[in-house]
C-alpha positions in Angstrom: 107.9 94.1 85.6 105.5 97.0 86.0 103.8 97.9 89.3 100.8 100.1 90.0 101.3 101.6 93.4 98.0 103.0 94.9 99.1 105.1 97.9 98.0 108.5 99.1 100.7 109.1 101.6 103.2 111.0 99.4 106.4 110.4 101.3 105.7 106.6 101.5 104.8 106.5 97.9 108.0 108.3 96.9 110.1 106.0 99.0 108.5 102.8 97.7 108.6 104.0 94.1 112.3 104.8 94.4 113.1 101.5 96.0 111.1 99.5 93.4 112.8 101.4 90.6 116.2 100.4 92.0 115.0 96.8 92.0 114.3 97.1 88.3 110.5 97.7 88.4 108.7 100.4 86.5 106.2 102.1 88.9 103.0 104.1 88.3 101.7 105.9 91.4 98.1 106.9 91.9 96.9 108.4 95.2 93.1 107.9 94.8 91.0 104.7 94.9 88.5 105.6 92.1 91.2 106.9 89.8 93.2 103.7 90.4 90.2 101.6 89.6 89.7 103.4 86.3 93.3 103.0 85.5 93.2 99.3 86.2 90.0 98.8 84.1 91.5 100.6 81.1 95.1 99.4 81.3 94.9 96.0 83.0 97.4 94.4 80.6 100.1 97.0 81.5 100.6 95.8 85.1 102.1 92.7 86.6 101.1 93.5 90.2 99.1 96.1 92.2 100.3 97.4 95.6 97.2 98.9 97.2 96.9 100.9 100.4 93.8 100.1 102.4 92.8 103.6 103.4 92.4 105.8 100.3 90.5 108.9 99.2 87.2 108.3 97.3 87.3 104.5 97.5 89.1 102.3 100.0 91.2 99.2 99.3 88.4 96.8 100.1 86.1 98.3 97.4 88.9 98.5 94.9 89.7 94.9 95.4 86.1 93.8 95.0 85.5 95.9 91.9 88.7 94.6 90.3 87.8 91.0 90.8 84.2 91.7 89.7 85.7 92.7 86.4 87.5 89.3 86.2 90.9 91.0 86.4 93.4 88.6 87.9 96.4 90.8 88.5 98.0 90.0 91.9 97.0 92.5 94.6 99.1 93.2 97.6 97.4 95.4 100.2 99.2 97.6 102.6 97.3 98.2 105.9 97.9 99.6 109.3 95.2 97.3 110.8 96.5 94.0 112.1 93.2 92.6 113.3 92.3 89.1 112.1 88.9 90.1 110.8 90.5 92.8 108.7 92.9 90.3 107.2 90.1 87.9 106.5 88.0 90.6 104.9 90.8 91.6 102.6 91.4 88.1 101.4 87.7 87.6 100.8 87.6 90.9 98.9 90.1 89.5 96.4 93.5 90.5 97.8 96.3 87.9 97.2 98.4 89.1 100.2 98.6 91.9 102.7 101.5 93.6 104.6 100.9 95.3 107.9 102.5 98.8 108.4 105.2 99.5 109.4 107.2 97.0 107.2 110.7 96.7 105.8 111.3 97.2 102.1 113.0 93.9 102.0 109.8 92.2 103.1 107.8 94.0 100.6 110.2 93.0 97.8 110.0 89.4 99.0 106.2 89.4 99.0 106.1 90.9 95.5 108.5 88.2 94.2 106.4 85.5 95.9 103.2 86.7 94.3 104.8 86.9 90.9 105.9 83.2 91.2 102.4 82.0 91.7 101.0 79.6 89.0 98.8 82.2 87.2 101.7 84.5 86.6 104.6 82.0 86.9 107.8 82.2 84.8 110.5 79.6 84.8 113.4 80.4 87.0 115.5 80.9 83.9 114.2 82.0 80.5 115.9 80.6 77.5 115.7 81.6 73.8 118.1 81.5 70.9 121.1 80.6 73.0 120.3 83.4 75.5 119.6 82.6 79.1 118.0 85.2 81.4 117.5 84.8 85.2 115.0 87.3 86.5 115.8 86.8 90.2 119.5 87.1 89.8 119.2 89.7 87.0 121.7 87.9 84.9 121.9 87.3 81.2 124.3 85.0 79.3 124.7 83.9 75.7 126.8 80.9 74.8 128.0 80.8 78.5 129.2 84.4 78.4 127.6 86.9 80.8 126.2 90.1 79.1 126.0 93.2 81.2 122.8 95.1 80.7 121.3 98.3 82.1 118.0 98.0 84.0 116.0 99.2 81.0 117.8 96.8 78.6 117.2 93.9 81.0 113.5 94.9 81.2 113.3 95.0 77.4 114.9 91.6 77.0 112.8 90.0 79.7 109.6 91.4 78.0 110.8 90.0 74.6 111.6 86.6 76.1 108.2 86.5 77.7 106.7 87.0 74.2 109.0 85.0 71.9 108.4 85.0 68.1 105.7 87.7 68.6 105.7 91.1 67.1 105.9 93.6 70.0 105.0 97.2 69.1 106.8 100.3 70.5 103.7 101.4 72.4 103.5 98.2 74.3 107.1 98.5 75.3 106.7 102.1 76.3 103.6 101.4 78.4 105.2 98.5 80.1 108.7 99.8 80.8 108.2 103.5 81.4 105.8 105.1 83.8 102.9 107.2 82.7 104.7 110.4 83.6 107.4 109.8 81.0 107.8 112.9 78.8 111.2 112.2 77.2 112.1 111.9 73.5 109.8 109.8 71.3 112.5 107.3 70.0 113.6 106.2 73.5 112.5 102.7 72.8 114.5 102.5 69.5 117.6 103.8 71.3 117.4 101.2 74.0 116.6 98.3 71.6 119.6 99.4 69.4 121.9 99.2 72.4 120.4 95.9 73.5 120.8 94.4 70.1 124.4 95.5 69.9 125.1 93.6 73.2 123.2 90.5 72.2 124.5 90.0 68.6 126.8 87.0 68.1 130.3 87.2 66.9 129.2 86.3 63.3 126.8 89.3 63.3 123.6 87.2 63.6 120.8 88.9 65.6 117.8 87.3 67.4 116.2 90.7 67.7 114.4 91.7 64.4 113.0 95.0 63.5 109.5 94.8 62.0 109.3 97.9 59.9 106.6 100.3 60.9 105.4 98.2 63.9 108.1 97.2 66.4 110.3 94.3 67.1 110.4 90.5 67.3 112.6 88.1 69.2 113.1 85.3 66.7 115.6 82.5 66.1 
């Protein structure tokens, strides 16, 4: 899953980003309301959830919420606010926020709120994804094939989950890079190919059959 974190308090943003990374999320951080709105409007398909601070430079969380919903963008929005007044909470929900969290909060609660939002009907996934004899449980971060557990790195797990959410579809390298690496990534260009190669090696059956195909010049496809 990929998160857009809109937070101008640098230490908090760093702490949340680090914690979310450890939970297996890819995180982009933007400290400014207007810049965040531009990012969302241009790259709406890249993100699974937006974590939005209420008080931001150039445009506050209320306005960002309203503008996002005015563009018919349905990505779940979780607002972080230091204001606990009932009218503030009501105003946030009316502006288009799906949920809010009052500061200070525990990371465990934030993580639970994120998981709850991602389970809502518009974004729902079954508890266990199944394809080609492979079973993937996102909440337990567990993958099995033919009843045998397959240990994967966070990036390999993220790749497999993305493929299993788009079965039998050709997924290009750019989509994978955009969804599983943050926008500050400046590593080597074949990083996707390396991780897919390692994932394929772990998934391949004993008879050498592979459910992960290479579509030459484009990307990859998970196919039976």
